[in-house]
C-alpha positions, 0 to 999 in steps of 0.5 A, spaced: 181 562 240 183 568 244 190 568 247 191 569 255 193 576 254 187 577 249 183 575 254 186 579 260 185 585 255 177 583 255 177 582 263 181 589 263 174 592 260 171 591 267 175 596 271 172 601 267 166 606 269 160 602 269 157 608 264 162 608 259 162 600 259 155 600 258 156 605 252 161 601 249 157 594 250 151 598 247 154 601 241 158 595 240 152 591 239 149 596 234 155 596 230 155 588 230 148 587 228 148 593 223 152 588 218 147 582 217 141 587 218 144 591 212 145 585 208 138 583 209 135 590 208 139 591 201 136 584 198 129 586 200 130 593 197 132 590 191 127 585 190 121 590 191 125 594 185 125 588 181 118 586 182 115 593 182 113 593 189 113 598 194 120 600 195 118 605 201 118 600 207 125 596 205 128 603 204 126 606 210 129 600 214 135 600 210 136 608 212 134 606 219 140 601 219 145 606 216 143 611 220 143 607 227 150 604 224 153 611 223 150 614 230 153 608 233 160 609 230 162 616 233 158 614 239 162 608 240 168 612 239 166 616 245 165 610 249 172 607 247 175 613 249 172 614 256 173 606 257 181 607 255 182 613 259 179 609 265 183 603 264 189 607 263 188 611 269 189 605 273 194 602 269 199 608 270 197 609 277 200 602 278 206 603 274 207 609 279 206 605 285 211 600 282 216 605 281 215 608 288 215 602 291 223 600 292 226 603 298 232 606 294 233 610 288 238 605 284 232 603 280 231 610 277 238 609 273 237 602 271 236 602 263 232 596 263 227 599 268 227 606 265 226 602 258 220 598 261 217 604 265 217 608 258 214 602 255 209 601 260 206 608 260 209 611 253 204 616 251 207 616 244 211 622 244 216 619 239 213 612 236 206 609 238 202 610 244 203 604 249 196 604 252 193 598 256 186 602 255 187 602 247 189 595 247 182 593 251 178 597 247 181 595 240 180 588 242 173 589 243 173 593 237 175 587 233 171 582 237 165 586 235 167 586 227 168 579 228 161 578 231 158 582 225 162 578 220 160 572 223 152 574 223 154 576 215 157 569 214 150 566 217 146 570 212 151 568 206 151 561 209 143 560 208 145 561 200 152 558 199 154 555 206 161 553 203 162 560 200 161 563 207 165 558 210 171 559 205 170 566 205 170 567 213 176 562 213 180 566 208 179 573 211 181 570 218 187 567 214 189 574 210 188 578 217 193 573 220 198 574 215 197 582 214 197 583 222 203 579 223 207 583 218 205 589 220 205 588 228 212 585 227 214 592 224 211 595 230 214 590 235 221 592 232 220 599 235 221 596 242 229 595 240 229 603 239 226 605 246 233 607 249 235 612 243 227 614 242 228 617 249 234 620 247 230 623 241 225 626 246 230 629 251 233 633 245 226 635 243 224 637 250 231 641 250 229 645 244 221 646 246 222 647 253 224 653 257 230 650 261 235 650 256 232 656 252 237 662 255 243 658 253 241 655 246 240 662 244 246 666 248 251 661 245 247 660 238 246 653 239 239 652 235 242 649 229 247 644 233 241 642 238 236 641 232 241 637 228 243 632 234 235 631 235 235 630 227 241 625 228 238 621 234 231 621 230 234 618 224 238 613 227 231 609 229 227 612 224 231 610 218 231 603 220 224 603 221 222 606 214 226 601 211 223 595 214 216 598 212 218 598 205 220 591 206 213 589 209 210 592 203 214 588 198 211 582 202 204 583 202 203 579 195 200 573 199 195 576 203 193 581 197 192 574 192 188 571 197 184 577 198 183 577 190 181 570 190 176 570 195 173 576 192 173 573 186 169 567 189 164 571 193 162 575 186 162 569 181 158 564 185 152 568 186 153 571 179 153 564 176 147 562 180 143 568 178 145 567 171 142 559 171 136 562 175 138 558 182 137 565 186 134 572 184 137 579 184 135 580 191 139 574 193 145 576 189 144 583 193 144 580 200 150 575 198 154 581 196 153 585 202 154 580 206 160 578 203 163 585 203 161 585 211 165 579 212 171 582 208 171 588 213 174 583 218 180 582 214 183 589 214 188 590 219 186 597 222 189 601 228 186 596 233 191 591 231 197 596 233 193 598 239 192 591 241 200 589 240 203 596 243 198 595 249 200 588 250 207 590 250 205 596 256 202 590 260 208 586 259 213 591 261 208 593 267 208 585 269 216 585 269 216 592 273 211 589 278 215 582 279 222 586 279 219 590 285 215 586 289 212 590 295 217 590 301 215 588 308 215 593 313 221 592 318 223 595 325 221 602 327 226 607 329 227 611 335 223 617 336 229 622 338 235 624 333 239 617 334 246 616 334 248 614 327 254 610 325 257 608 318 261 602 319 266 600 314 261 603 308 263 602 301 258 604 295 259 605 288 254 607 283 251 602 278 255 601 272 261 605 275 267 600 278 270 605 282 267 606 289 265 613 291 265 611 299 270 606 301 270 603 308 267 609 311 267 609 318 263 615 322 260 616 328 254 622 328 252 624 335 245 625 337 244 633 337 251 635 334 252 639 328 257 636 323 260 639 317 262 635 311 267 638 306 271 635 301 273 637 293 268 635 288 267 628 287 269 626 294 262 623 296 259 628 300 252 628 296 253 620 296 254 620 303 247 624 304 243 619 300 246 613 304 244 617 310 237 618 307 236 611 305 236 612 298 241 608 296 244 601 300 251 600 301 254 595 297 259 593 303 258 595 311 252 598 314 249 604 317 246 604 324 241 608 328 242 607 335 245 600 333 239 598 329 241 596 322 238 602 317 237 596 312 233 592 316 228 598 319 222 601 316 225 606 311 219 610 310 219 611 318 226 613 318 225 618 313 220 621 317 225 623 322 230 626 316 229 632 312 234 634 307 235 640 302 239 637 296 243 641 291 238 640 286 232 641 290 225 641 286 222 647 284 215 644 285 209 648 280 205 649 286 203 655 291 209 658 296 204 655 301 204 648 298 211 648 297 213 649 304 207 644 307 210 638 302 215 637 307 210 635 312 203 634 309 200 630 315 201 636 319 194 640 321 193 645 316 194 653 318 199 658 316 202 660 323 208 654 322 209 656 315 210 663 317 215 661 322 219 656 317 219 662 313 222 667 318 227 662 320 229 661 313 230 668 312 225 669 307 220 674 309 223 679 304 221 673 299 214 673 302 213 680 302 215 681 294 210 676 292 203 678 289 199 674 293 203 672 298 203 664 300 197 663 295 202 665 289 203 660 284 211 659 283 211 657 276 211 662 270 206 658 266 200 660 270 196 666 270 198 670 276 204 666 277 211 668 278 218 664 278 224 665 283 231 666 282 236 661 285 237 664 291 229 665 292 228 658 291 234 656 296 230 660 301 224 656 299 227 649 300 230 651 307 223 654 309 221 647 307 226 644 311 225 648 317 217 646 317 219 639 317 224 640 323 218 643 326 214 637 325 218 632 328 224 631 323 230 630 328 236 629 323 237 635 318 241 635 312 243 641 308 247 640 302 250 646 300 245 650 303 248 657 301 250 655 294 245 660 291 245 666 297 249 672 297 255 674 302 250 678 306 245 672 306 250 667 307 253 670 313 246 670 317 245 663 315 248 659 320 246 663 326 239 663 324 238 656 321 242 652 326 239 656 332 232 654 329 234 647 329 238 646 335 233 640 337 236 636 331 242 633 329 244 637 323 249 635 318 252 641 313 255 640 307 258 646 304 264 648 299 264 655 303 268 653 309 266 660 312 259 657 313 261 651 317 267 654 322 262 654 328 260 647 327 261 642 333 265 637 328 268 638 321 270 632 317 274 632 311 272 626 306 277 624 301 279 617 297 272 615 300 273 615 307 274 620 313 281 624 312 281 629 317 276 630 323 276 635 329 273 642 330 275 648 326 281 650 331 283 643 331 283 642 323 287 649 322 292 647 327 293 640 324 295 644 318 292 639 313 287 639 307 282 643 311 287 648 313 289 649 306 282 650 303 280 655 308 286 659 307 285 659 300 278 661 300 280 666 305 285 669 301 281 669 295 275 673 299 280 678 301 283 679 294 275 680 292 275 686 297 
């Protein structure tokens, strides 16, 4: 009987397109029917040869059977490919939706979640493809072979019923033995998923453009290649040893196959020598027996099935883990009064909290600057504000409503953030900016206005196709940008978002990639353009934020100092020390 998981694979076939599914069913029927038809046609041909009769009719029938089967096999491969792609498209889309479902991003750093996401959509970069589609068509392929074997067994049973039953049973037992050994080897690959991801990382480092400059500049090619090799061998060698172990344990299956073959050959042969059956009957029995044997071979479909089931299990675990979250309350339409109340947060797996009892009021419409040394929690503060992480203690409120209880997607439609590690989207300049508010009406007027507010007019003027220029180096006619240019694109995106209703603007190190001249003009231009929003500036360059309405210094996971630039300088604390240090360094450079 088929297990529940295998029945589920069969049901997955229905999710494929009707044309591809029809092609799969037709070619499957052709291939399944060819096996018993070939046995009967072969017997008929041999009978005519022995009797001296006309051989052309059976020869034509046999040739037609062979021809149809040979056409059906590659046609079936095409149909299987179409069906598998249709199914995989649906499954992988579901995985993406599941991974996007959580309101935060904590799960993206959870090793168990990342490993299951790899299993659910692994394309076989370092081990084997885990494909629900290939598993479904693999299950269909096995059923086709099983139906063909059953048809051949019926033909053989018309001569020797006991031999047919024995041969079919022995073949299935042999398949179970061999499959269990090889599939157990395949399953053990799941143990190595974490280190396989590491191998994939080293491979991408070697072959991709991101690290190419440093690898060549510092002569790291051999070092990186050795790390990749060591990572591969850490799981490749154990799997190789287990492969040899499996080969050494093949003897029971081989012995069963040899014994069954001996019976399949001996019984018709002895019967023929005693005159019980004709040469035609012997030929028919032998071809039928050979077709039955074919189902015992552990082909690629066995691995496709097992790895596809592994992918489905991983998808189920992810789905169960991240059930769709119910919509919560709405948030106010304005910038809102934001408050951090005794907020504590630590990253998963790290015992020390980054924020520890943080209390902070952010007034609607104010310009708040956040400063602190590296590791003080400035970027973490931003992620909590955007709802990407939840506090482990305390709460964040917007106009008195707990952020943990509101519709986080609705809240994010009020927030625009430029992170330090902003994304370089492989799209045109227009699309790179419109992504901030895709629901906005199409049109370039607001895009050009956002570019002007970000001071990126010279960037636009230097692009060969203006807004239509692809911003990735691998595209024909595309171009890559410098760090400062990409930062202007990110700021333009934020300006576009503010123009379309975002009421909280967070700029995390907004001038990190800009030169001194651009930095000097940044504050007046951007802050003035976004004056209707609450603006939070995070920066190490204190000259950028000195005109903020209020400046806070994060230290020890909480607010250590708070006030205007003049107030903090008069207090002569950490802010004053950092400001004077930067000012003296700048004076020395001049």
